[in-house]
C-alpha positions as CSV (number, residue, x, y, z in Angstrom):
1,X,70.2,-66.8,74.0
2,X,72.8,-64.1,73.2
3,X,72.8,-62.6,69.7
4,X,75.5,-63.6,67.1
5,X,77.6,-60.7,65.9
6,X,77.0,-60.1,62.2
7,X,80.7,-59.7,61.4
8,X,81.7,-62.9,63.2
9,X,82.7,-66.2,61.9
10,X,79.9,-67.8,64.0
11,X,77.3,-65.8,61.9
12,X,78.9,-66.8,58.6
13,X,78.7,-70.5,59.7
14,X,75.1,-70.0,60.8
15,X,74.1,-68.4,57.4
16,X,75.7,-71.4,55.6
17,X,73.3,-73.6,57.6
18,X,70.3,-71.5,56.6
19,X,71.1,-72.1,52.9
20,X,71.1,-75.9,53.3
21,X,67.9,-77.9,52.7
22,X,68.5,-79.7,56.0
23,X,68.3,-76.4,58.0
24,X,66.6,-76.7,61.5
25,X,64.1,-73.9,61.6
26,X,63.7,-71.7,64.7
27,X,64.5,-68.4,66.2
28,X,67.8,-66.7,65.4
29,X,69.2,-63.4,66.9
30,X,71.8,-61.3,65.2
31,X,73.4,-57.9,66.1
32,X,75.5,-55.7,63.9
33,X,76.2,-52.1,62.7
34,X,73.2,-50.3,61.1
35,X,74.6,-50.2,57.6
36,X,75.8,-53.8,57.8
37,X,72.3,-55.1,59.0
38,X,70.6,-53.3,56.2
39,X,73.0,-54.7,53.6
40,X,72.7,-58.2,55.0
41,X,68.9,-58.2,55.0
42,X,68.9,-56.9,51.4
43,X,71.1,-59.9,50.4
44,X,69.0,-62.4,52.2
45,X,65.8,-61.0,50.7
46,X,67.3,-61.3,47.3
47,X,68.4,-64.9,48.0
48,X,65.2,-66.2,49.3
49,X,62.9,-63.9,47.3
50,X,59.2,-64.9,47.6
51,X,60.1,-67.4,50.4
52,X,60.9,-64.4,52.8
53,X,59.0,-61.4,54.2
54,X,61.1,-58.5,55.3
55,X,59.7,-56.2,58.1
56,X,61.0,-53.2,59.9
57,X,60.4,-52.1,63.5
58,X,62.2,-48.8,63.7
59,X,60.8,-47.7,67.1
60,X,59.4,-49.8,69.9
61,X,56.5,-47.5,70.6
62,X,55.8,-45.6,67.3
63,X,56.0,-48.2,64.5
64,X,53.3,-50.4,63.2
65,X,53.0,-53.5,65.3
66,X,54.4,-56.8,64.1
67,X,51.0,-58.6,63.9
68,X,49.7,-55.8,61.5
69,X,52.8,-55.9,59.4
70,X,52.4,-59.7,59.0
71,X,48.7,-59.3,58.0
72,X,48.3,-56.0,56.2
73,X,45.2,-54.0,57.2
74,X,43.5,-51.7,54.8
75,X,42.5,-49.0,55.7
76,X,44.8,-48.9,58.8
77,X,42.8,-46.0,60.4
78,X,39.6,-47.9,60.6
79,X,39.1,-49.2,64.1
80,X,36.9,-52.1,63.1
81,X,39.3,-53.3,60.5
82,X,42.3,-53.0,63.0
83,X,40.2,-54.9,65.7
84,X,39.3,-57.7,63.3
85,X,42.9,-58.1,62.2
86,X,44.0,-58.5,65.9
87,X,41.2,-61.0,66.6
88,X,42.2,-63.0,63.6
89,X,45.9,-63.1,64.7
90,X,45.2,-64.2,68.2
91,X,42.7,-66.8,67.0
92,X,44.4,-68.1,63.9
93,X,47.9,-66.8,64.0
94,X,49.7,-66.0,60.7
95,X,49.3,-68.0,57.4
96,X,52.7,-68.0,55.9
97,X,51.9,-69.5,52.5
98,X,55.2,-70.1,50.6
99,X,57.1,-67.9,53.0
100,X,59.6,-69.8,55.3
101,X,61.7,-66.8,56.6
102,X,60.6,-63.8,58.6
103,X,63.3,-61.1,58.5
104,X,62.9,-58.5,61.2
105,X,65.1,-55.4,61.4
106,X,64.9,-53.9,64.8
107,X,66.4,-50.4,65.1
108,X,65.8,-49.6,68.7
109,X,64.0,-52.4,70.6
110,X,60.9,-54.7,70.7
111,X,57.7,-53.7,72.4
112,X,56.3,-56.5,74.7
113,X,53.4,-56.9,72.2
114,X,55.8,-57.6,69.5
115,X,57.8,-60.1,71.7
116,X,54.4,-61.7,72.4
117,X,53.6,-62.0,68.6
118,X,57.0,-63.6,68.0
119,X,56.5,-66.1,70.8
120,X,53.0,-66.9,69.4
121,X,54.4,-67.7,66.0
122,X,57.2,-69.9,67.3
123,X,56.0,-71.6,70.4
124,X,52.2,-71.5,70.3
125,X,51.3,-71.7,66.6
126,X,54.3,-73.9,65.8
127,X,54.6,-72.8,62.2
128,X,56.0,-75.6,60.0
129,X,59.5,-75.0,58.7
130,X,59.3,-71.2,59.4
131,X,62.3,-69.3,60.9
132,X,62.3,-65.9,62.6
133,X,65.5,-64.0,62.0
134,X,65.8,-60.9,64.4
135,X,68.6,-58.4,63.2
136,X,69.2,-55.8,65.9
137,X,71.1,-52.6,65.3
138,X,74.1,-52.8,67.5
139,X,73.7,-49.3,68.9
140,X,70.0,-48.6,69.6
141,X,68.7,-45.3,68.2
142,X,65.8,-43.3,69.7
143,X,64.0,-42.0,66.7
144,X,61.7,-38.9,66.6
145,X,58.1,-40.2,66.0
146,X,57.0,-39.9,62.4
147,X,54.0,-37.7,61.6
148,X,52.7,-40.4,59.3
149,X,52.5,-43.3,61.8
150,X,49.0,-45.0,62.2
151,X,48.3,-43.9,65.7
152,X,45.1,-45.8,66.1
153,X,46.5,-49.1,65.0
154,X,49.5,-48.6,67.3
155,X,47.3,-47.5,70.2
156,X,45.1,-50.6,70.0
157,X,48.2,-52.9,70.6
158,X,50.6,-50.6,72.5
159,X,48.3,-48.7,74.8
160,X,45.6,-49.2,77.5
161,X,41.9,-49.0,76.4
162,X,41.7,-45.6,78.2
163,X,44.5,-44.1,76.2
164,X,42.8,-45.3,73.0
165,X,39.6,-43.8,74.0
166,X,41.4,-40.5,74.7
167,X,43.1,-40.6,71.3
168,X,39.6,-41.2,69.6
169,X,38.2,-38.2,71.5
170,X,41.2,-36.1,70.5
171,X,40.7,-37.1,66.8
172,X,37.1,-36.1,67.0
173,X,37.9,-32.9,68.6
174,X,40.5,-32.0,66.0
175,X,38.1,-32.8,63.2
176,X,35.4,-30.6,64.9
177,X,37.7,-27.6,64.6
178,X,37.1,-27.5,60.8
179,X,34.3,-25.3,59.5
180,X,31.0,-27.0,59.3
181,X,31.0,-29.2,56.2
182,X,27.5,-27.9,55.1
183,X,28.9,-24.3,54.6
184,X,29.4,-23.8,50.9
185,X,33.0,-23.7,49.7
186,X,34.4,-20.1,49.8
187,X,37.5,-18.7,48.1
188,X,39.8,-20.5,50.6
189,X,37.8,-23.7,50.5
190,X,37.9,-25.8,47.3
191,X,35.2,-28.5,46.8
192,X,38.0,-31.1,47.3
193,X,39.0,-29.6,50.6
194,X,35.4,-29.5,51.8
195,X,35.1,-33.2,50.9
196,X,38.4,-34.0,52.7
197,X,37.1,-32.3,55.8
198,X,33.8,-34.1,55.7
199,X,35.6,-37.4,55.4
200,X,37.9,-36.6,58.3
201,X,34.9,-35.8,60.5
202,X,33.0,-38.9,59.3
203,X,36.1,-41.2,60.0
204,X,36.6,-39.6,63.5
205,X,32.9,-40.0,64.4
206,X,32.8,-43.6,62.9
207,X,35.8,-44.6,64.9
208,X,34.4,-43.1,68.2
209,X,31.1,-45.0,67.7
210,X,32.9,-48.2,66.9
211,X,34.9,-47.9,70.0
212,X,31.7,-47.6,72.1
213,X,30.5,-50.9,70.4
214,X,33.7,-52.9,70.6
215,X,35.3,-51.9,73.9
216,X,34.7,-54.2,76.8
217,X,32.0,-53.0,79.2
218,X,29.7,-54.6,81.8
219,X,27.0,-52.1,81.1
220,X,24.1,-54.1,79.6
221,X,22.3,-51.0,78.4
222,X,25.2,-49.9,76.2
223,X,24.1,-51.7,73.0
224,X,20.5,-50.5,73.4
225,X,21.7,-47.0,73.7
226,X,23.7,-47.4,70.4
227,X,20.7,-48.8,68.8
228,X,18.6,-45.8,69.7
229,X,21.4,-43.4,68.7
230,X,21.9,-45.1,65.2
231,X,18.1,-44.9,64.6
232,X,17.3,-41.4,65.9
233,X,20.4,-39.2,65.8
234,X,20.9,-37.2,62.6
235,X,24.7,-37.2,63.3
236,X,24.8,-40.9,62.4
237,X,23.7,-39.9,58.8
238,X,26.9,-38.0,58.3
239,X,28.8,-41.3,58.1
240,X,29.3,-42.8,54.6
241,X,27.1,-45.7,53.6
242,X,29.8,-48.2,54.1
243,X,30.6,-46.9,57.6
244,X,26.9,-47.0,58.6
245,X,26.5,-50.6,57.2
246,X,29.6,-51.8,59.2
247,X,28.3,-50.2,62.4
248,X,24.7,-51.7,62.0
249,X,26.3,-55.1,61.3
250,X,28.6,-55.0,64.3
251,X,25.8,-53.9,66.5
252,X,23.6,-56.7,65.2
253,X,26.3,-59.2,65.9
254,X,26.7,-58.0,69.5
255,X,23.0,-58.0,70.3
256,X,22.9,-61.6,68.8
257,X,26.0,-62.8,70.8
258,X,24.6,-61.5,74.1
259,X,21.1,-62.7,73.3
260,X,19.9,-59.3,74.5
261,X,17.3,-58.5,71.9
262,X,17.0,-60.6,68.7
263,X,14.3,-58.3,67.2
264,X,16.6,-55.4,67.5
265,X,19.5,-57.4,66.0
266,X,17.3,-58.3,63.1
267,X,16.4,-54.6,62.6
268,X,20.1,-53.8,62.6
269,X,20.6,-56.2,59.7
270,X,17.6,-54.8,57.8
271,X,19.0,-51.1,58.3
272,X,22.3,-52.3,57.0
273,X,20.5,-53.8,53.9
274,X,18.9,-50.4,53.3
275,X,22.2,-48.6,53.5
276,X,23.8,-51.0,51.1
277,X,21.5,-49.8,48.4
278,X,23.6,-46.7,48.2
279,X,24.7,-46.1,44.5
280,X,28.2,-45.2,45.6
281,X,29.0,-48.7,46.8
282,X,30.5,-51.2,44.4
283,X,28.5,-54.3,43.5
284,X,31.2,-56.6,44.7
285,X,31.2,-54.8,48.2
286,X,27.5,-55.0,48.4
287,X,27.3,-58.7,47.5
288,X,30.0,-59.5,50.2
289,X,28.2,-57.5,52.9
290,X,24.8,-59.0,52.0
291,X,26.3,-62.5,52.3
292,X,27.7,-61.4,55.8
293,X,24.2,-60.2,56.8
294,X,22.7,-63.6,55.7
295,X,25.2,-65.3,58.0
296,X,24.4,-62.9,60.8
297,X,20.6,-63.6,60.4
298,X,21.3,-67.4,60.2
299,X,23.0,-67.2,63.6
300,X,19.9,-65.6,65.2
301,X,17.7,-68.4,63.7
302,X,20.1,-71.0,65.0
303,X,20.0,-69.5,68.6
304,X,16.2,-69.4,68.4
305,X,16.2,-73.1,67.4
306,X,15.0,-72.5,63.8
307,X,17.7,-74.7,62.1
308,X,16.0,-75.2,58.7
309,X,15.7,-71.4,58.3
310,X,19.3,-70.9,59.3
311,X,20.4,-73.4,56.7
312,X,18.3,-71.7,54.1
313,X,20.0,-68.3,54.9
314,X,23.4,-69.8,54.7
315,X,22.6,-71.4,51.3
316,X,21.4,-67.9,50.2
317,X,24.8,-66.5,51.3
318,X,26.5,-69.2,49.3
319,X,24.6,-68.2,46.2
320,X,25.6,-64.6,46.7
321,X,29.2,-65.5,47.1
322,X,29.0,-67.4,43.7
323,X,28.3,-64.1,42.1
324,X,31.6,-62.6,43.4
325,X,34.6,-62.5,40.9
326,X,36.8,-65.5,41.0
327,X,39.6,-65.0,43.5
328,X,40.9,-65.7,47.0
329,X,38.0,-63.9,48.7
330,X,35.4,-65.9,47.0
331,X,37.1,-69.2,47.5
332,X,37.6,-68.7,51.2
333,X,34.0,-67.5,51.6
334,X,32.8,-70.6,49.8
335,X,34.7,-72.9,52.3
336,X,33.5,-70.8,55.3
337,X,29.8,-71.1,54.1
338,X,30.1,-74.8,53.6
339,X,31.5,-75.2,57.1
340,X,28.6,-73.1,58.5
341,X,26.1,-75.2,56.6
342,X,27.5,-78.4,57.8
343,X,27.7,-77.3,61.3
344,X,24.0,-76.4,61.3
345,X,23.2,-79.8,59.7
346,X,25.1,-81.5,62.5
347,X,23.0,-79.5,65.0
348,X,19.8,-80.5,63.3
349,X,20.8,-84.2,63.2
350,X,21.2,-84.3,59.3
351,X,24.4,-86.1,59.6
352,X,24.5,-87.7,56.1
353,X,23.7,-84.2,54.7
354,X,26.5,-82.8,56.7
355,X,28.9,-85.4,55.4
356,X,28.0,-84.6,51.8
357,X,28.5,-80.8,52.4
358,X,31.9,-81.5,53.9
359,X,33.0,-83.7,51.2
360,X,32.1,-81.0,48.6
361,X,34.0,-78.4,50.8
362,X,37.0,-80.7,51.1
363,X,37.5,-80.5,47.3
364,X,38.0,-76.7,47.6
365,X,40.9,-77.1,50.1
366,X,43.7,-77.5,47.7
367,X,47.0,-75.5,47.1
368,X,47.1,-72.4,49.1
369,X,43.7,-73.3,50.7
370,X,44.9,-76.5,52.2
371,X,45.1,-74.9,55.7
372,X,41.2,-75.1,55.8
373,X,41.3,-78.9,55.5
374,X,42.0,-79.4,59.2
375,X,38.7,-77.5,60.1
376,X,36.7,-79.8,57.7
377,X,38.2,-83.0,58.9
378,X,37.5,-82.1,62.5
379,X,33.9,-81.5,61.7
380,X,33.7,-84.8,59.9
381,X,35.1,-86.4,63.1
382,X,32.0,-84.9,64.9
383,X,29.8,-86.4,62.3
384,X,31.3,-89.8,62.6
385,X,31.3,-89.6,66.3
386,X,27.6,-89.0,66.4
387,X,27.0,-91.7,63.9
388,X,29.0,-94.2,66.0
389,X,31.5,-94.8,63.2
390,X,34.6,-95.1,65.4
391,X,36.8,-96.4,62.6
392,X,36.0,-93.5,60.3
393,X,36.5,-91.0,63.1
394,X,39.9,-92.6,63.9
395,X,40.9,-92.2,60.3
396,X,39.9,-88.6,60.3
397,X,41.8,-88.0,63.5
398,X,44.9,-89.6,62.0
399,X,44.7,-87.5,58.9
400,X,44.3,-84.3,61.0
401,X,47.3,-85.1,63.2
402,X,49.6,-86.1,60.4
403,X,48.8,-82.7,58.6
404,X,51.0,-81.0,61.3
405,X,48.9,-77.8,61.0
406,X,50.9,-76.1,63.7
407,X,47.7,-76.1,65.9
408,X,45.9,-78.6,67.9
409,X,42.7,-77.0,69.4
410,X,41.8,-78.0,73.0
411,X,38.7,-79.7,71.8
412,X,40.6,-81.9,69.3
413,X,43.2,-82.7,71.9
414,X,40.5,-83.7,74.4
415,X,38.8,-86.0,71.8
416,X,42.1,-87.5,70.6
417,X,43.0,-88.5,74.3
418,X,39.4,-89.9,74.7
419,X,39.8,-92.0,71.6
420,X,43.2,-93.3,72.7
421,X,41.6,-94.3,76.0
422,X,38.8,-96.1,74.1
423,X,41.3,-98.0,72.0
424,X,43.3,-99.1,75.1
425,X,40.0,-100.5,76.6
426,X,39.4,-102.4,73.4
427,X,42.9,-103.9,73.7
428,X,44.3,-101.9,70.7
429,X,47.3,-100.4,72.4
430,X,49.3,-100.0,69.1
431,X,46.8,-97.6,67.6
432,X,46.4,-95.7,70.8
433,X,50.1,-95.4,70.9
434,X,50.1,-93.9,67.3
435,X,47.6,-91.3,68.5
436,X,50.0,-90.3,71.5
437,X,53.0,-90.3,69.2
438,X,51.2,-87.9,66.8
439,X,50.1,-85.6,69.6
440,X,53.6,-85.4,71.0
441,X,54.9,-84.4,67.6
442,X,52.2,-82.0,66.8
443,X,51.8,-80.0,70.0
444,X,53.6,-76.8,70.3
445,X,56.2,-76.0,72.9
446,X,53.7,-74.1,75.1
447,X,51.9,-77.4,75.6
448,X,55.0,-79.0,77.1
449,X,53.1,-80.0,80.3
450,X,50.4,-81.8,78.3
451,X,53.2,-83.5,76.2
452,X,54.8,-84.8,79.4
453,X,51.5,-86.3,80.6
454,X,50.9,-88.0,77.1
455,X,54.5,-89.3,77.2
456,X,53.7,-91.0,80.6
457,X,50.6,-92.5,79.1
458,X,52.6,-93.7,76.0
459,X,55.3,-95.2,78.3
460,X,52.7,-97.0,80.4
461,X,51.5,-98.9,77.2
462,X,54.7,-100.8,76.9
463,X,54.6,-100.4,73.1
464,X,57.7,-98.3,72.7
465,X,61.1,-99.7,71.9
466,X,64.1,-98.2,73.8
467,X,65.0,-96.3,70.5
468,X,61.5,-94.9,70.1
469,X,61.4,-93.8,73.8
470,X,64.8,-92.1,73.3
471,X,63.4,-90.1,70.3
472,X,60.4,-89.0,72.3
473,X,62.8,-87.9,75.1
474,X,64.9,-85.9,72.6
475,X,61.8,-84.3,71.2
476,X,60.7,-83.1,74.8
477,X,64.2,-82.0,75.6
478,X,64.3,-80.0,72.4
479,X,61.1,-78.2,73.4
480,X,62.5,-77.4,76.8
481,X,65.6,-76.0,75.3
482,X,63.5,-73.8,72.9
483,X,61.6,-72.3,75.9
484,X,64.7,-71.9,77.9
485,X,66.4,-70.1,74.9
486,X,63.4,-67.8,74.7
487,X,63.7,-66.9,78.4
488,X,67.4,-66.1,77.8
489,X,66.5,-64.0,74.8
490,X,64.0,-62.0,76.8
491,X,66.5,-61.4,79.6
492,X,69.1,-60.3,77.1
493,X,66.6,-57.9,75.5
494,X,65.4,-56.4,78.9
495,X,69.1,-55.7,79.8
496,X,69.5,-54.1,76.4
497,X,66.5,-51.9,76.8
498,X,67.6,-50.7,80.2
499,X,70.9,-49.7,78.9
């Protein structure tokens, strides 16, 4: 895929197609003079307004990575916040809301991680009706790195773990150059400056400790060493209350996940609760963190087999969330808590209770929260599967697949194929064929191999008319063309980067 020149007739024809309701979404690459690119992006942003998000990648190695620009992270210099944003993107992609156009201005070139993010959006996540428009400056410019770039956020995406560790050590060393914060402010040190120095030192130490927790390691003693350090070293007390609470919570989660020491994990959560009593923390922040701690303790109880206690803790978290001000955060937390409770009820065999919980949660998934409905319906499928209610499970499956959420998890794909096989055995080829058709329509381009196998199964049923078979063939061909175009674009970009 070669870029279309901005000043060409071909581009003007392309833009006319974008403005039509029947426009076919996808990837579009444009190249033009710097001033012309900026002017054109301004016009497109004004035309589409809230339906577009405009982003800038002004340097391949020293600009905020695309996945952070799509999902703003605050604060961007907090390692835990940056790590969590990355995990959310890789797990769930991007939630576009009302936005249908991603406008990307690329001054020099794309870093491989940004290429990977674009590929994820288009061919793995399969965003519905969303187009990505890449506007390249015709003559790449190598910019001098800005002093204000968020180095930590960039390093987590651009560099190797060793380089990130080196960066954190350097930040800690630079912060240590300042005079000791305990020294009273002299003529050259205002109270505000002393406070800023203390905050910089605390942030550098916090990030370094967070890195020890979150980086990958095969050393089983690492978390226990962190536990002793947090408990016994006075340096830990120099962190703010919020920073201490976050690290205690992260350590508790890691100890729980590895199953190393549930008693220590419980103590981590207890220590976090003590820290949250700090009067400098807002009530809203405290309530949100307390609910998260309830959730963490519920996970321990679940892994120890104490499901009733785990459900009790999740319900307590739900009551806390109800105290939060109305808004998106509270709404999402309520849905997540309901899913957690229903999942525990399924584990305990309380299937009718789980169905009731999910029906309540389903009512919350309206408007901008409709993306959560797929998670609820998939859990309802599990409930009906365990109840032996094949008809109800089939109805849920149809509802999920017709939503075209842009993602069909491997577990859902496996169960859908199993159900199609069961229907074939029962002589209901037509309904099995409908499952196959929806899978073919819903799977992203990266699942092309599975799509071909499903097409073979569908053809073998003998339920497809020649016209329907031709449509399936065209759909598969379209995905093949998309992947081939992507490879052509990558080849063009590599040549452009190499000069």
